[in-house]
C-alpha positions in Angstrom: 21.3 -33.1 -5.2 18.0 -32.6 -3.2 17.1 -28.9 -2.9 14.1 -27.8 -0.7 12.1 -25.7 -3.1 9.3 -25.5 -1.0 8.3 -21.8 0.6 7.9 -21.3 4.0 4.5 -19.9 5.0 6.4 -16.5 5.9 7.7 -16.4 2.3 4.2 -16.8 1.0 2.7 -14.9 3.1 5.0 -12.4 2.1 4.7 -12.8 -1.7 1.0 -12.5 -1.4 1.4 -9.0 0.4 3.9 -8.0 -2.0 1.1 -9.1 -4.7 -1.7 -7.2 -3.0 0.7 -4.0 -3.0 1.3 -4.1 -7.0 -2.4 -5.0 -7.3 -3.6 -1.6 -5.4 -0.8 0.4 -7.5 -2.3 -0.9 -10.7 -6.0 -0.3 -9.6 -4.9 3.4 -8.9 -3.5 4.0 -11.7 -6.7 2.6 -13.8 -9.0 4.6 -11.9 -6.9 7.7 -12.3 -7.0 7.2 -15.8 -10.5 6.3 -16.6 -12.5 9.0 -18.4 -16.4 7.0 -17.9 -17.5 7.6 -14.1 -19.2 4.0 -14.3 -16.1 2.4 -14.8 -13.8 4.7 -12.7 -16.0 3.8 -9.6 -15.6 0.1 -10.4 -11.9 0.4 -10.0 -12.5 2.4 -6.9 -14.4 -0.2 -5.3 -12.0 -2.6 -6.5 -9.3 -0.4 -5.0 -11.2 -0.2 -1.8 -11.4 -4.2 -1.2 -7.6 -4.6 -2.5 -6.6 -2.3 0.4 -8.7 -4.0 3.3 -7.3 -7.2 1.9 -3.5 -5.8 2.2 -4.6 -4.4 5.6 -5.6 -7.7 6.6 -2.5 -9.3 5.6 -0.4 -6.9 6.8 -2.0 -7.1 10.4 -1.6 -11.1 10.1 2.0 -10.5 9.3 2.7 -7.7 12.2 1.0 -10.5 14.6 3.4 -13.0 13.8 6.5 -10.8 13.6 7.0 -11.0 10.4 6.6 -7.5 9.1 7.9 -4.9 11.5 8.1 -1.4 9.8 10.2 1.0 11.2 8.8 3.7 13.4 9.1 7.4 12.0 11.1 9.7 13.9 9.1 12.8 15.2 11.6 14.9 13.3 11.2 13.5 9.9 7.4 13.5 10.5 7.4 17.2 11.4 9.7 17.9 8.5 7.3 16.1 5.9 4.3 18.1 7.5 6.1 21.6 7.0 7.3 20.6 3.4 3.8 19.7 2.3 2.4 22.9 4.1 4.7 24.9 2.3 3.8 23.3 -1.2 0.1 24.0 -0.4 0.6 27.5 0.3 2.5 28.3 -2.7 0.0 26.6 -4.9 -2.5 28.5 -3.0 -4.3 25.4 -1.4 -3.8 26.4 2.1 
């Protein structure tokens, strides 16, 4: 039986985007947990570079019609804004 095991270009780029998301999550965690400022700064620099790469991949996928995130409804945006404003006030940050 001959199965096509090759990945399409869309599948490859989707995998790369998923990997970038995982990398940024990992670098963010490491940066948050560093006690040495120089090491934290290094992770923050890497994190910024990885976010830039992720944005470029995302943009390319959007251009090709392969990644179309759903637009948030105005009502949901207003609810989220209200929720976080209320939390900040309760914590004395607002």
